[in-house]
C-alpha positions, 0 to 999 in steps of 0.5 A, a space after each residue: 703270279 706264275 711269272 713272279 714265281 718263274 722270275 724268282 726261280 731264275 734269280 735264285 738259280 743265278 745266285 746258286 750258280 755263283 755260290 757253286 762257281 768257286 769250288 767247280 772252278 778250282 776242281 776243274 782248273 777253269 774260270 768262272 765269272 758273273 757279269 751284270 749288263 745294261 741293254 737295248 733291245 731292237 726287235 724286228 717287225 713281223 707280218 703274217 696270219 692277218 697280223 702286223 706286229 711293230 715293236 718299239 725299242 726296249 731297254 733293261 738289264 741282264 745277268 750272265 754266269 759263265 764257266 770256261 773249262 778252256 779257251 774253246 770250251 765254255 758254257 753261259 747261263 744268261 738272263 735278260 729283262 727289258 720293257 717295250 711296247 708292241 702295236 698290233 694291227 690287221 693286214 690282208 697278207 697271209 690270212 687266207 679267208 679269215 681276214 678281219 680288217 675292222 680290228 682296231 690297232 692295239 698297243 700293249 706294254 710288254 715285259 720281255 724276259 730271255 733265258 739262254 743256255 749257250 756254248 762259248 768259245 774265246 781267245 785272249 789277246 793280252 787284256 782283251 778276250 774275244 768270245 763267240 756264243 750260240 745256244 738255245 733258250 726261252 723268251 717269256 713275255 707278259 702284257 700289262 693289264 689290258 682288256 686285249 692283253 695276254 698275260 704270258 706267252 712262252 717261245 723257244 729261241 735260238 741264240 747267237 752272239 759275241 763280244 769282248 772282255 777287257 780286264 782291269 785286274 785279275 778279277 774285274 773288267 768290262 764286257 761289251 757284246 751283241 746277242 740275237 734271239 731268233 724266235 716266233 714273236 709272241 701274240 700278246 694281244 687276244 684280238 690278233 693271231 700270231 704272225 707265225 714267222 721268225 723275228 730277230 731280237 738284237 741286243 747290244 749289252 754292256 757292263 762289268 764282270 767279276 772273275 772268281 
């Protein structure tokens, strides 16, 4: 239930940001756009604490609300959601005297949410506009109902990325980008310890944007 309320609040924030975008843009002589994208999520394997986590590739979508005050000064609020499976299994690496190699491998179906607040810098070449971004955020995961699943795990994340916009008109265009969320992977299984190491969540995204 808490997850549903959090997601509802995030979506409401996105709609509120779009409602406020036009007057903010006009007052500051800046540019505001909203983008919708499809995505793939490639999360790296991690090992530590007696646990091996092996995620499958995930697929989903995302929304961005971006404000560019000037080419090298901008802010981006982004939210992505995808689903994937993670298999947890035991290992003797890094578990000291608490190894339990008799644990059964466990595969859980995971909803993976990312919320990021990023600084954006961009440069325009005719209809093309390249951009780079970096910031911080949160990763919120929830396992599907299971005897060995943990409903919600929240992790802080470092975000980096970049991409290109191509404008068809003054207001409409397409956006392609790649992001990487660096964080400690979630321990969504109640049987296994967290690995305690950083992992990489690389997301190629592609979609459309609308400029106000």
